[in-house]
C-alpha positions as MATLAB code, in Angstrom:
seq = 'MNVYPFIEAEKVSQGCVRRACLLLKVSRAAYYAWSAGTPSERALHDQELLTAISAAHKASRGTYGAPRVTRALRARGLRVSRKRVARLMARRGIVGRARRRTKRTTVSDPAVAKTADLLGRDFAPQSHAIDTAWCGDISYVRTHESWAYVATVIDLSSRRVVGLAMADHLRTSLVREAFEMALTQRRRDPGLIFHTDRGSQGGFNRWMQHRFVRWSLAAH';
ca = [
      -0.366    0.058    0.146;
       1.529    3.492   -0.695;
       1.380    5.270    2.490;
       3.238    8.696    0.886;
      -0.400   10.449    0.414;
      -1.158    9.788    4.027;
       2.095   11.670    4.973;
       0.901   14.444    2.090;
      -2.842   14.460    4.040;
      -0.882   15.631    7.245;
       1.743   17.853    6.293;
      -0.962   19.812    4.794;
      -2.790   19.551    8.813;
      -0.657   19.994   10.563;
       3.003   20.489    9.064;
       4.267   18.078   10.777;
       6.333   15.073    8.536;
       9.128   14.058   10.635;
       6.160   12.520   12.914;
       4.230   10.604    9.901;
       7.276    9.198    8.385;
       8.362    8.504   11.994;
       5.104    6.813   12.581;
       4.859    5.069    9.336;
       8.355    3.503    9.426;
       9.278    5.878    6.120;
      12.051    7.881    5.493;
      12.008   11.522    5.017;
      14.069   10.741    1.634;
      11.592    8.664    0.076;
       8.423   10.402    0.374;
      10.358   14.122   -0.114;
      11.377   11.858   -3.416;
       7.654   10.387   -4.042;
       5.980   14.361   -3.649;
       9.078   15.565   -6.571;
       7.958   12.366   -9.051;
      10.997   10.872   -8.777;
      11.444    7.348   -8.951;
      13.163    5.493   -5.208;
      15.832    4.234   -5.428;
      14.461    1.164   -5.155;
      11.656    1.143   -7.928;
      14.966    1.935  -10.503;
      16.059   -1.164   -8.803;
      12.601   -3.190   -9.656;
      12.442   -1.195  -12.562;
      16.487   -2.455  -13.793;
      15.340   -6.034  -12.602;
      11.602   -6.146  -14.680;
      13.789   -6.269  -17.808;
      16.134   -9.536  -16.548;
      13.278  -11.522  -15.580;
      11.402  -10.055  -18.816;
      14.796  -11.366  -20.930;
      15.710  -14.818  -18.605;
      11.541  -15.292  -18.858;
      11.599  -14.827  -23.401;
      15.025  -16.891  -23.113;
      13.033  -19.699  -21.538;
      10.161  -19.625  -24.355;
       7.996  -18.478  -21.671;
       8.168  -21.751  -19.642;
       9.760  -20.990  -16.290;
       8.528  -19.651  -13.395;
       9.759  -17.557  -10.569;
      12.491  -20.081   -9.026;
      14.135  -20.893  -12.668;
      14.264  -17.628  -13.298;
      15.943  -16.695  -10.295;
      18.181  -19.057  -10.733;
      19.259  -17.506  -14.606;
      19.245  -14.079  -12.855;
      21.791  -16.009  -10.424;
      23.497  -18.174  -12.572;
      24.207  -13.927  -14.075;
      25.093  -12.878  -11.325;
      22.328  -10.747  -10.013;
      21.271  -11.010   -5.912;
      17.942  -11.793   -5.978;
      15.631  -12.816   -4.008;
      12.937  -15.856   -4.954;
       9.896  -13.518   -3.180;
      11.212  -10.431   -5.029;
      10.924  -11.806   -8.379;
       7.671  -13.452   -7.631;
       6.195  -10.412   -6.824;
       7.556   -8.367   -9.683;
       6.457  -11.353  -11.940;
       3.028  -10.780  -10.913;
       3.299   -7.106  -11.067;
       4.074   -7.447  -15.074;
       1.888  -10.554  -15.066;
       5.051  -13.241  -16.452;
       3.900  -16.509  -15.941;
       5.203  -19.905  -16.152;
       3.891  -22.756  -18.243;
       4.352  -26.150  -16.890;
       4.212  -28.970  -19.168;
       1.343  -31.609  -18.088;
       2.025  -34.256  -16.554;
       0.760  -37.685  -18.735;
      -0.019  -40.672  -18.080;
       0.214  -43.302  -20.916;
      -3.163  -45.034  -21.295;
      -2.789  -47.038  -24.050;
      -0.439  -50.409  -24.249;
      -0.543  -51.277  -28.004;
      -1.580  -55.140  -28.729;
       0.520  -55.730  -32.453;
      -1.898  -58.196  -32.539;
      -5.259  -56.797  -32.606;
      -3.270  -53.792  -34.690;
      -4.647  -55.409  -38.556;
      -8.400  -55.147  -37.405;
     -10.995  -54.044  -39.077;
     -12.457  -50.920  -38.440;
     -16.630  -52.067  -38.492;
     -17.567  -47.852  -37.090;
     -15.943  -46.748  -40.153;
     -14.779  -43.658  -37.937;
     -17.987  -42.516  -37.884;
     -19.234  -41.599  -34.568;
     -21.809  -39.369  -35.280;
     -25.011  -39.866  -32.771;
     -27.747  -39.157  -35.816;
     -24.999  -42.123  -38.094;
     -26.409  -45.561  -35.149;
     -29.266  -46.705  -33.137;
     -29.419  -47.571  -29.654;
     -27.694  -49.920  -28.487;
     -26.249  -50.908  -31.557;
     -22.363  -49.130  -31.238;
     -20.794  -48.837  -28.136;
     -17.107  -47.047  -27.702;
     -15.132  -47.594  -24.696;
     -11.908  -46.318  -23.207;
      -9.719  -45.681  -20.235;
      -9.013  -42.071  -18.764;
      -7.335  -41.220  -15.625;
      -7.273  -39.317  -12.764;
      -4.272  -38.044  -10.226;
      -5.102  -37.971   -6.946;
      -3.327  -37.303   -3.564;
      -1.927  -41.241   -3.190;
      -1.567  -42.237   -6.788;
      -3.364  -42.473  -10.669;
      -6.737  -43.534  -10.420;
      -7.867  -44.801  -13.833;
     -11.185  -45.053  -15.033;
     -12.454  -47.383  -18.229;
     -15.972  -46.637  -19.397;
     -18.415  -47.357  -22.531;
     -20.847  -44.678  -24.034;
     -23.362  -45.467  -26.226;
     -22.904  -43.655  -29.175;
     -26.949  -42.552  -30.138;
     -27.055  -41.768  -26.718;
     -23.904  -40.433  -25.853;
     -24.516  -42.023  -22.015;
     -22.147  -43.743  -20.054;
     -23.747  -47.741  -19.272;
     -21.024  -48.890  -18.224;
     -18.102  -47.150  -15.708;
     -15.494  -48.762  -13.682;
     -12.477  -47.382  -11.437;
      -9.219  -49.242   -9.931;
      -5.456  -47.846   -9.531;
      -4.534  -50.542  -12.393;
      -4.313  -50.807  -16.167;
      -4.965  -54.636  -16.359;
      -7.657  -56.235  -18.099;
     -10.056  -56.876  -14.953;
     -10.813  -52.775  -15.108;
     -12.494  -52.473  -18.076;
     -14.014  -56.401  -18.425;
     -15.743  -54.629  -14.880;
     -17.410  -51.302  -17.384;
     -17.962  -54.090  -20.485;
     -20.384  -55.897  -17.629;
     -22.425  -53.446  -16.087;
     -22.978  -52.047  -20.080;
     -24.447  -55.203  -20.763;
     -26.002  -55.700  -17.393;
     -27.638  -52.324  -17.222;
     -28.610  -52.272  -21.713;
     -30.711  -54.280  -23.527;
     -27.770  -55.748  -26.864;
     -28.877  -57.066  -29.882;
     -26.543  -59.711  -31.728;
     -24.985  -57.355  -34.097;
     -24.141  -54.393  -31.402;
     -20.543  -53.425  -31.829;
     -18.019  -52.586  -29.768;
     -15.709  -49.647  -30.181;
     -11.682  -49.309  -28.772;
      -8.124  -47.835  -29.534;
      -6.156  -49.823  -29.916;
      -4.725  -51.211  -26.526;
      -4.283  -54.695  -25.168;
      -7.037  -53.838  -22.568;
      -9.304  -53.171  -24.929;
      -8.739  -57.032  -26.633;
     -10.110  -59.085  -23.398;
     -12.387  -61.768  -23.927;
     -12.072  -62.234  -27.579;
     -14.950  -65.508  -27.705;
     -17.512  -62.837  -27.622;
     -17.122  -62.468  -31.015;
     -18.598  -65.727  -32.238;
     -21.371  -64.695  -29.575;
     -23.051  -61.320  -29.981;
     -20.637  -58.883  -30.008;
     -18.478  -57.871  -32.958;
     -15.409  -56.089  -32.514;
     -14.271  -52.886  -33.885;
     -10.681  -52.276  -32.053;
      -8.935  -49.346  -34.736;
      -8.102  -45.880  -33.194;
     -10.689  -43.395  -32.845;
];
């Protein structure tokens, strides 16, 4: 907060700058510099530091945050604290760009790589009747303890999640549980197509293809 206007008001009403500066813990020299419109030494240093911060941030292609910008400035011989760098970066609106943490959920299975795409990559709702084409996939959520994996089965026509399962692993049983939930809750026709990606988790229970499910294991 800028306390100089309060000192100015005290000067006008009481004419006592010394007492106001003492109470507000600022130097009279700094107040008179502000009153004369002259930037303080700290303000000038901040401006120089901002220039160096902007250069270090640009050199990192916009990826550096306050900690790495601070290290870059120290490597150049500048004595500066991380808190000051963070404050100046926030003032200028300079932020780092961190890489998103990702988790691989598709484990390629060569045995299903050449399986025909029975849907022809047509995922439009109007192209399918309800419970004639399902689509399965695996996603993940980072929790405080570990990764949580979620397998879903979605009806392409209604876009409704008809099967869902969650676990702390990527084994075939995760996908099987989601698929079995869908089979329990929905009415399916002998021509039902279940489309998944080319991951090995999606190739479970292949004997079903001879019963009532046609499989589409091409990438989507």
